[in-house]
Steps between C-alpha positions, in 0.01 A plus 500: 500500500173336576169645391167356601396226263158644432303378198569633154212559258155388615442345156854433370410442136239772450684760709836435326326526161334826604828642623686389187239671279533817711882500468481444122239773460705735721807442283291569189352818655783667695391692805148359518423384856348154557352339812611142574343204681523546876736296713678548831879462471739543790595859583654709360410343163194667346220293345568614141872421513421162655244424228747591224767281660260205533400545136834560326771342714581129521792259528609589144497879552749599772408790728710764674342609826554841655630454860212728611264217395704214644232411754284383206768270355372173649142584387623577147718189471227278649238618249724526191802269540716787375874530556613825661805637314708817466330783312739469206391135448125545550216483249284686753600748769259564789587828667378779728745751350592526135820308429761636262391367157863479388558233767221281360480279195420725202480216249681520166411650165449144373307394812333800668250266668780392732488831685380525858157616613491706818194456724519819704286550806409871530290692753221609263382504139248778575714768669855627473708616204337525160665366186407540135522178299528472121580223257367161392163411649402865545305681228552826688733575789361391837576587860604261776511609864737308727620544857819305555731560204841668550543871419726413204254244356448684168875510428546138606208395279637698203829306528304172512280602206808591293603133509184394311436225389707403804429637848285405796123510533335633815183383675390744770293352786315684776243334726282291267583702186766492231617697198774411255774690323649297215847605386350642179310781676644853530449677833518865592433687823196728535 
């Protein structure tokens, strides 16, 4: 499980701050697509997913790593110091296919912030299936286009949304771009 130990961010402080602001803004504006600072992670990890991991994950926030991304494990642990754990024990889940949200930490009514955040690497945020988003952060419904979500995504998301204030949050990453779907947003197919 060795990935090339290429550099992380060119400017670790400024790039992490920029990425953090983009993630926060994406959570506040579901479905809006943001471009992140460029970096070159080991394949098959895309630049946006790598930037989010470098920004949000550390030794105090355990990560579950999709076996399809195992070649990036040494790069991730080198740059973050994170512990790799089972999905059910993870604060963050880095995946190439959407995991079953019921198998992840959904928090508790008294502590919804303890739920997992899924960092999902998808093929595109400009082509693919179209979804209508509504809810907090959206004055009017908006549309998100994603290539890489499962055919039953809308039903799976509805089950996750029904748990609110519990449930998982989703950060979609493709190339150097990201969009976020907080658990509070409602999603329908177009």
